[in-house]
N, C-alpha and C positions, 0 to 999 in steps of 0.2 A: 836525101834521096832514098827512095824505096828500093829494096832489093827485089829480086825476081820471086823469091819465096813469099815475101809479104804481099806482093801483088797477086800471086796465085791464090793465097789464102783469102784475100779480100774479094777476089773474083768468086770463090766458092760461097762466101757469106752473102754476096749480092744475089747470086742465083737462088740461094735458100730463101732470102727475103722476098724475091719476086714470085716464088712458087707458093708463098703463103696467101691464102684466100682471105682478103680483107672483109668479105661479106659473111664469113663464117663466125659464129658466136662461140667463144671459148670462155670458160669460167675464170681463168686467170688467177692472180694472187688473191684478189678479194674473195673469190669462190673458195679457195683453199682455206683462207682465214675463217670464213663463216663455217665451213665444214669442220675445221679443227675446234672452234668454239663450241659447236653443237656436240661434237664427240666428247669434249672435256666436261660439258654440262651433264651429259648422260652418265659419264663415269662417276662424277661426284654424286649424282642422284642415286645411282646404284650402291655406292659406298654408304651413303646415308641410310638407304633402305635396309641394307644388311645390318647396320648397327641397330636400327630400330627393331628389326625382326629378331635379333638375338635377345632383346629385352622381353619378348612375348613369352609368357609362361602358360603353355597350353598342354593339358593332359586329357587325352581322350578316355572316356569311361570304357571299362572292359565289357565284353559281350554278355557276361553273366550278371552284370549289374553290381559287381563287387568294387568297381573303381570309384573315383571321386564323383560325387553327385553334381549334376549340372545345377546352376543357380535356379532355373525355372522349376525343377523337380524338388529342390530343397525348400523353396518358398511354398510350393503346393502341398508338401508333406507336413508343414507346420499347422497345428490346430489353430483355428481362428477363435479368438476370445471376444465376446461382445459384452 
């Protein structure tokens, strides 16, 4: 037999279920899973990008030309021998 409190609780759940609009589109569990997978993929891509960016060795030449020479200017400064 059901007690009065369980009957009252079931009555509240039934009214909540009736107020739910069945024509309304909601993302549900599948939408959450897709969103979580995309978020995880972005996190992994950013982690990989940071690892690759740490490997880049870039030194900007100084304003007065005293810094390391760029490859294009170093090749142009070499005398050509024919």
